[in-house]
C-alpha positions as CSV (number, residue, x, y, z in Angstrom):
1,M,0.0,0.0,0.0
2,S,1.5,3.3,-1.0
3,G,2.0,6.1,1.5
4,S,-0.2,8.5,-0.3
5,L,-3.1,6.1,-0.3
6,L,-2.7,5.4,3.4
7,S,-2.6,9.1,4.3
8,S,-5.7,9.6,2.1
9,L,-7.5,6.8,4.0
10,I,-6.5,8.3,7.4
11,K,-7.7,11.8,6.4
12,F,-11.0,10.3,5.1
13,S,-11.6,8.4,8.3
14,F,-11.3,11.6,10.4
15,R,-13.9,13.2,8.1
16,L,-16.3,10.5,9.3
17,E,-15.7,11.5,12.9
18,F,-19.0,13.5,12.8
19,F,-20.9,10.1,12.6
20,F,-19.1,8.3,15.4
21,P,-21.9,8.9,18.0
22,Q,-24.4,7.2,15.7
23,F,-22.0,4.3,15.1
24,I,-21.5,3.9,18.9
25,R,-25.2,4.1,19.6
26,F,-25.9,1.5,16.9
27,F,-23.4,-1.1,18.3
28,I,-24.4,-0.6,21.9
29,S,-28.1,-0.9,21.0
30,R,-27.4,-4.2,19.2
31,K,-25.8,-5.7,22.3
32,L,-28.4,-4.4,24.7
33,K,-31.2,-5.8,22.4
34,E,-29.6,-9.3,22.9
35,Y,-29.8,-8.8,26.7
36,K,-33.4,-7.7,26.4
37,E,-34.3,-10.8,24.4
38,K,-32.6,-13.0,27.0
39,G,-34.7,-11.4,29.7
40,V,-31.9,-9.7,31.6
41,L,-33.1,-6.2,30.7
42,A,-36.7,-5.0,30.8
43,D,-35.9,-2.0,28.6
44,Y,-33.1,0.4,27.6
45,K,-32.5,3.8,26.1
46,V,-29.3,4.9,24.4
47,R,-28.5,8.5,23.6
48,A,-25.4,9.6,21.9
49,K,-24.5,13.2,21.0
50,R,-21.5,14.9,19.6
51,K,-20.5,17.7,21.9
52,G,-17.5,18.9,19.9
53,R,-14.7,17.6,17.8
54,Y,-13.6,14.3,19.4
55,H,-15.9,14.9,22.4
56,Y,-19.1,12.8,22.8
57,F,-21.9,12.4,25.3
58,I,-23.3,8.9,25.6
59,E,-26.1,8.2,28.0
60,L,-27.5,4.7,28.9
61,D,-30.8,4.2,30.7
62,L,-31.0,0.5,31.7
63,F,-34.1,-1.0,33.3
64,V,-33.2,-4.3,34.9
65,N,-35.7,-7.2,34.8
66,T,-36.1,-7.9,38.6
67,E,-38.0,-11.1,38.0
68,K,-34.7,-12.9,37.1
69,G,-32.7,-11.0,39.7
70,G,-30.8,-9.0,37.1
71,E,-28.3,-11.7,36.5
72,L,-26.8,-12.5,33.2
73,H,-27.4,-16.1,32.3
74,E,-25.2,-17.3,29.4
């Protein structure tokens, strides 16, 4: 891989930085959905916001299913 191609890819990836909170929210939501389907969580909310360049705010509201005692059974 040539050096100019590598530097171009790195520059392009930093241009996508604006979308990182959406990517993070997507991947966290996927995992939490698995836990909800297993019955560990009753519900969840994920919020992600870009505060500034390379600064993000991520908030998770987890509602634990108390019927199973909130334990993860794998």
